[in-house]
C-alpha positions in Angstrom: 67.0 -54.8 -12.8 69.9 -56.7 -11.6 72.3 -58.2 -13.6 73.8 -60.9 -11.5 77.3 -58.5 -11.0 75.2 -55.8 -9.0 75.1 -53.6 -12.4 71.8 -51.7 -12.5 70.6 -52.5 -16.3 67.8 -50.4 -17.5 64.7 -51.6 -18.4 62.8 -49.5 -21.3 59.6 -50.5 -21.0 58.3 -48.6 -24.0 60.2 -51.5 -25.7 57.7 -53.7 -23.4 54.3 -52.2 -25.1 56.2 -52.1 -28.3 56.1 -48.5 -28.8 57.9 -46.9 -31.8 57.4 -43.3 -33.2 54.1 -42.8 -35.9 53.6 -46.4 -34.4 51.3 -45.9 -31.4 51.4 -48.7 -28.7 51.4 -52.5 -29.9 51.0 -55.4 -27.4 54.7 -57.5 -28.0 53.3 -61.0 -29.8 55.5 -63.0 -28.1 54.9 -64.7 -24.6 55.9 -63.9 -21.7 59.5 -62.6 -21.4 59.7 -65.2 -18.0 63.1 -66.9 -16.8 63.4 -70.6 -15.3 66.2 -68.7 -13.0 63.3 -65.9 -11.4 60.4 -69.2 -11.6 63.1 -71.1 -8.8 63.7 -67.9 -7.0 59.6 -67.4 -7.0 59.7 -71.5 -5.8 58.0 -73.0 -8.7 55.1 -72.5 -11.2 52.8 -74.1 -8.4 54.4 -71.8 -5.4 52.1 -69.6 -2.8 55.0 -67.2 -4.2 54.2 -67.7 -7.7 50.5 -67.1 -7.7 50.7 -63.7 -5.7 53.5 -62.5 -8.8 50.7 -63.4 -11.2 47.8 -61.8 -9.2 50.1 -59.1 -8.8 51.3 -58.9 -12.5 46.8 -59.3 -13.7 46.6 -56.6 -11.4 49.9 -54.4 -12.9 48.1 -54.8 -16.8 44.5 -53.7 -15.4 45.6 -50.7 -14.7 47.6 -50.2 -17.2 44.7 -51.0 -19.9 42.6 -48.0 -17.4 
């Protein structure tokens, strides 16, 4: 991921899945963190790009579960 200055930002997928030593894997209880800026990039919640994004996210999380 890149910040607004073009710097590379590390994404901790362990944090996303709430993986901690001795506690196993637990999914975060907070709603999905989808920013308004990302929504704008996709063209809004009713856009074709957002529908494609949802499809790919569902496919990705389904693959993770397997």
